[in-house]
C-alpha positions in Angstrom: 13.3 -113.6 80.4 9.7 -113.9 81.7 9.1 -117.2 83.2 5.8 -118.8 82.4 4.3 -122.0 83.8 2.0 -123.6 81.2 -0.2 -126.7 81.1 0.4 -129.3 78.4 -2.4 -128.2 76.2 -1.7 -128.6 72.4 -3.4 -125.3 71.5 -1.5 -123.4 74.2 1.8 -125.0 73.1 1.2 -124.0 69.5 0.5 -120.4 70.6 3.5 -120.2 72.9 5.7 -121.6 70.2 4.6 -119.1 67.6 7.1 -116.6 66.3 5.2 -113.7 67.9 5.4 -115.3 71.3 9.1 -116.2 70.8 9.7 -112.5 70.3 8.5 -111.9 73.9 11.4 -114.1 75.1 9.3 -116.3 77.4 10.9 -119.0 79.5 8.1 -121.6 79.3 7.9 -124.6 81.7 5.4 -127.2 80.8 3.5 -129.3 83.4 1.2 -132.3 82.8 -0.9 -132.4 85.9 -2.4 -130.1 88.6 -0.1 -131.4 91.3 3.0 -130.9 89.2 1.8 -127.3 88.5 1.6 -126.6 92.2 5.1 -128.1 92.8 6.7 -126.3 89.9 5.0 -123.0 90.8 6.5 -123.0 94.3 9.9 -123.9 92.9 10.0 -121.7 89.8 8.1 -118.6 91.0 6.9 -117.8 87.5 5.4 -114.4 86.5 2.4 -116.1 84.9 0.6 -119.5 85.0 -1.6 -120.8 82.2 -3.6 -123.7 83.5 -6.0 -126.1 81.7 -9.4 -126.3 83.5 -9.4 -130.1 83.0 -5.9 -131.0 84.3 -5.5 -134.5 85.8 -5.2 -135.0 89.6 -6.2 -131.4 90.3 -8.3 -129.3 87.9 -7.2 -125.8 87.0 -9.7 -124.1 89.3 -8.4 -126.1 92.3 -4.8 -125.4 91.4 -5.5 -121.7 91.0 -7.3 -121.5 94.3 -4.3 -123.0 96.1 -1.9 -120.7 94.3 -3.9 -117.7 95.3 -4.0 -118.9 98.9 -0.2 -118.8 99.1 0.9 -115.2 100.1 4.1 -115.7 98.0 2.3 -116.7 94.8 -1.0 -114.8 95.2 0.2 -111.8 93.1 1.0 -114.1 90.1 -1.7 -113.8 87.4 -3.4 -117.0 86.4 -5.1 -117.7 83.1 -7.4 -120.7 82.9 -7.8 -122.4 79.5 -10.9 -124.4 78.4 -11.2 -126.5 75.3 -14.9 -125.6 74.8 -17.4 -123.1 76.0 -17.6 -123.3 79.9 -20.9 -123.5 81.7 -22.3 -120.7 83.8 -21.5 -122.7 86.9 -17.8 -123.0 85.8 -17.7 -119.2 85.1 -19.0 -118.6 88.6 -16.0 -120.6 90.0 -13.6 -117.9 88.6 -14.3 -115.7 91.7 -13.7 -118.4 94.2 -10.6 -119.7 92.5 -9.2 -116.2 92.1 -8.4 -116.6 88.4 -7.4 -113.5 86.5 -8.6 -114.6 83.0 -10.5 -117.4 81.2 -9.8 -118.3 77.6 -11.4 -120.8 75.2 -9.1 -122.5 72.8 -8.4 -122.8 69.9 -8.1 -119.0 69.7 -6.6 -116.5 67.2 -2.9 -115.8 67.9 -3.4 -112.1 68.2 -6.2 -112.5 70.7 -4.1 -114.8 72.8 -1.2 -112.3 72.7 -3.5 -109.5 73.7 -4.6 -111.4 76.9 -1.0 -112.4 77.5 0.1 -108.8 77.2 -2.5 -107.6 79.8 -1.5 -110.3 82.3 2.2 -109.7 81.8 1.9 -105.9 81.9 3.2 -105.5 78.3 2.5 -102.2 76.6 -0.2 -102.0 73.9 0.7 -100.3 70.7 -1.2 -97.0 70.6 0.3 -95.2 67.6 0.4 -95.8 63.9 3.4 -97.5 62.5 4.7 -94.5 60.7 8.3 -93.7 59.8 9.3 -90.1 60.1 12.0 -87.9 58.5 12.9 -84.5 59.8 14.7 -81.9 57.8 16.2 -78.9 59.5 18.4 -76.0 58.4 21.4 -75.6 60.7 24.7 -73.6 60.5 26.4 -76.4 58.7 23.6 -76.7 56.1 20.6 -78.9 55.7 20.5 -82.0 57.9 18.1 -85.0 58.0 17.0 -87.1 60.9 15.2 -90.5 60.6 13.0 -92.2 63.2 9.5 -93.4 63.9 6.3 -92.0 65.2 5.4 -92.7 68.9 2.1 -90.8 68.9 0.2 -88.8 66.3 -2.7 -86.3 66.5 -4.3 -83.7 64.3 -2.1 -81.0 65.9 1.3 -82.6 66.2 3.5 -85.7 66.6 5.8 -87.3 69.1 8.8 -88.8 67.3 11.7 -91.1 68.4 14.8 -90.3 66.3 18.0 -92.3 65.6 20.1 -89.4 66.9 19.6 -86.3 69.0 17.8 -83.2 67.5 19.9 -80.0 67.9 18.5 -76.7 69.1 16.4 -75.8 66.2 13.0 -74.1 66.4 11.4 -75.5 63.3 11.6 -78.5 61.0 10.0 -80.0 58.0 8.3 -83.3 58.8 7.8 -86.2 56.3 5.5 -88.9 57.6 5.9 -92.2 55.7 3.0 -94.8 56.1 3.7 -98.6 56.2 1.6 -99.3 53.1 1.5 -97.9 49.6 0.0 -94.6 50.6 1.3 -91.1 49.8 3.8 -89.5 52.2 2.7 -86.4 54.1 5.0 -83.4 54.4 4.3 -80.7 57.0 6.1 -77.8 58.6 6.3 -77.9 62.4 7.9 -76.2 65.4 9.8 -78.1 68.0 7.9 -77.9 71.3 10.1 -80.0 73.5 13.0 -82.5 73.4 13.6 -85.5 75.6 16.9 -86.3 77.1 18.8 -89.5 76.4 16.3 -91.3 74.2 16.2 -88.8 71.2 12.4 -88.1 71.6 10.9 -84.8 70.5 7.4 -83.2 70.4 6.5 -81.3 67.3 3.5 -79.0 66.7 2.2 -78.6 63.1 2.3 -74.9 62.2 -0.2 -75.0 59.3 -2.3 -77.8 57.9 -4.1 -77.6 54.6 -7.5 -79.3 54.0 -5.8 -82.1 52.0 -3.2 -82.6 54.7 -6.0 -82.7 57.3 -7.8 -85.4 55.4 -4.5 -87.5 55.4 -4.2 -87.0 59.2 -7.8 -87.9 59.8 -7.3 -91.3 58.2 -3.9 -91.9 59.9 -5.2 -90.9 63.3 -8.6 -92.7 63.1 -7.5 -96.0 61.6 -4.6 -97.9 60.2 -4.5 -101.2 58.3 -1.6 -103.7 58.9 -1.3 -107.3 57.7 -0.3 -109.5 60.7 0.0 -113.3 60.6 -2.2 -113.6 57.5 -5.0 -111.4 58.9 -5.6 -107.8 57.8 -5.9 -105.9 61.1 -7.4 -102.4 61.3 -6.4 -100.4 64.3 -9.2 -97.9 65.2 -8.3 -94.9 67.3 -9.5 -91.7 68.8 -13.0 -90.3 68.7 -15.9 -91.2 66.4 -17.8 -87.9 65.8 -19.3 -85.7 63.2 -15.9 -84.9 61.8 -14.6 -88.5 61.6 -13.8 -89.6 58.1 -13.8 -93.4 57.4 -13.3 -93.1 53.7 -10.9 -95.8 52.4 -12.3 -98.6 54.5 -14.4 -99.7 51.6 -11.3 -100.3 49.5 -10.0 -103.0 52.0 -10.1 -106.5 50.6 -9.2 -109.7 52.5 -10.6 -113.1 53.4 -10.4 -112.1 57.1 -10.3 -108.7 58.7 -10.1 -107.8 62.4 -10.9 -104.4 63.8 -8.9 -103.6 66.9 -11.0 -101.1 68.9 -8.9 -100.8 72.0 -8.1 -97.2 71.4 -11.5 -95.8 70.5 -12.0 -93.2 73.2 -15.3 -91.7 72.4 -18.3 -92.3 70.1 -21.3 -89.9 69.8 -24.4 -90.4 67.7 -23.0 -88.7 64.6 -19.9 -90.8 64.8 -22.0 -94.0 65.2 -23.9 -93.1 62.1 -20.8 -92.5 60.1 -19.3 -95.7 61.3 -22.3 -97.9 60.5 -22.5 -96.3 57.0 -18.8 -97.1 56.5 -19.3 -100.7 57.6 -22.1 -101.2 55.1 -19.6 -100.3 52.3 -17.0 -102.9 53.5 -18.1 -105.6 51.0 -14.8 -106.9 49.8 -14.1 -108.8 53.0 -15.4 -112.3 53.5 -15.5 -112.1 57.3 -14.7 -109.4 59.8 -14.4 -109.4 63.6 -13.8 -107.0 66.5 -11.1 -107.4 69.2 -10.3 -105.6 72.4 -13.3 -103.3 72.1 -13.1 -100.3 74.4 -16.0 -99.5 76.8 -17.1 -96.5 74.6 -17.2 -98.9 71.6 -19.0 -101.6 73.5 -21.6 -99.1 74.7 -22.5 -98.1 71.1 -22.5 -101.8 70.1 -25.0 -102.4 72.9 -27.2 -99.5 71.9 -27.1 -99.4 68.1 -28.3 -102.6 66.5 -26.2 -102.4 63.3 -23.1 -100.9 64.9 -21.3 -104.2 64.4 -22.6 -104.8 60.9 -22.2 -108.5 60.1 -19.2 -108.9 62.4 -18.8 -110.4 65.8 -16.9 -109.3 68.9 -14.0 -111.6 69.9 -13.0 -109.7 73.0 -13.9 -106.5 74.8 -12.9 -104.5 77.8 -15.3 -104.1 80.8 -15.1 -101.7 83.8 -14.9 -103.5 87.1 -15.3 -102.1 90.7 -14.6 -103.5 94.1 -17.1 -102.2 96.6 -14.9 -103.3 99.6 -11.9 -101.1 98.8 -13.3 -98.8 96.0 -10.7 -100.1 93.5 -11.5 -99.7 89.8 -9.9 -101.6 86.9 -10.7 -102.7 83.4 -10.8 -106.3 82.4 -10.2 -107.8 79.0 -12.8 -110.6 78.4 -12.9 -113.1 75.6 -16.5 -113.3 74.4 -16.4 -117.1 73.7 -15.1 -117.8 77.2 -17.9 -115.8 79.0 -20.7 -116.0 76.5 -23.0 -118.3 78.5 -22.8 -116.0 81.5 -23.2 -112.9 79.3 -26.3 -114.3 77.6 -27.8 -114.6 81.1 -26.6 -111.1 81.9 -24.5 -112.6 84.7 -21.0 -111.2 84.0 -18.1 -113.1 85.6 -16.7 -111.9 88.9 -13.1 -111.7 89.8 -11.1 -111.4 93.0 -9.8 -107.9 93.8 -6.0 -107.9 93.8 -6.0 -105.0 96.3 -8.1 -106.4 99.1 -9.3 -109.9 98.1 -12.9 -108.7 97.7 -15.1 -109.2 94.7 -14.7 -107.3 91.5 -18.1 -106.8 89.8 -19.1 -105.2 86.5 -19.4 -101.5 87.1 -22.4 -101.1 84.8 -25.9 -102.5 84.4 -25.3 -105.9 82.8 -28.5 -105.8 80.7 -27.3 -102.5 79.2 -23.5 -103.0 78.8 -23.8 -106.6 77.5 -26.7 -106.1 75.2 -24.4 -106.4 72.2 -24.1 -110.2 72.9 -27.7 -110.7 71.8 -27.5 -108.5 68.7 -27.6 -110.3 65.4 
């Protein structure tokens, strides 16, 4: 189990006690003061510390600074939690304290899990939740293999099956979506097989225009209801061939677009996207989470790229000039908004050399989406 040291913050306790967090099998140890946090950290050696910035005896910044000064505890990621928007001065303290993340609570559970996943090194789901069924003709007759999709593209699919696939050259693939959509049946050839984990790579041999439309939707976006929120996972490239048809049929009080896997957006794709957003009129409120750098750049440059939505969190490129280390940081907008409004993005301590990680872009350009209506 992953051992986590957490401050006695009611919002944090509620999030850690949620069903989704329980599935992570976290071994949570609660502390009520800064001094207790230091003592328990040295004794427990947790893999993550979640500290309240306003802890008694020693505040979260001071505790974090002492933890990062200890060679044995310095690699441990530390999340600081604030019960209200921090000031610019408090955000500046992140670099000196060595904190790895700052979050304002209360916060959406999925948003908390996303930041938790980054700090704990948990994998982010990058493929649609499609079930798969393979049919192959072998000497003994027709056989069927069931499994799930690991990755999907317009040209092929990586599948994880319940049992090994024998030495066959071609199969018939049935892709089954999680919602009430039509299954897709395609012919494919087996390109490769994995050993031990029943994984195989398949290449589609022919795709009709109707099948291509189905794949366009499956590859570009997928809608899944999670914890009472309709979440739409956006993927791939937004370009002149991207089809967002179907988004206008979504209806929910709250919808969140997860844009972590948007890899590229050109001007044609941006126009198609903004036109699609204008037709999303059956949703009371929509937001954007984990926005990738290409998505953020378009949001900064195109005034209506976000429609009437707001960005809850986004990824930002960071660079250390001392050791030339690059990494991407996931930032909660509410936590860093005061600094972003002043075009003064937070700085972090480089885990490689102890130097300063600074935003690897022009703040006025990359963060312009903050001031967009």
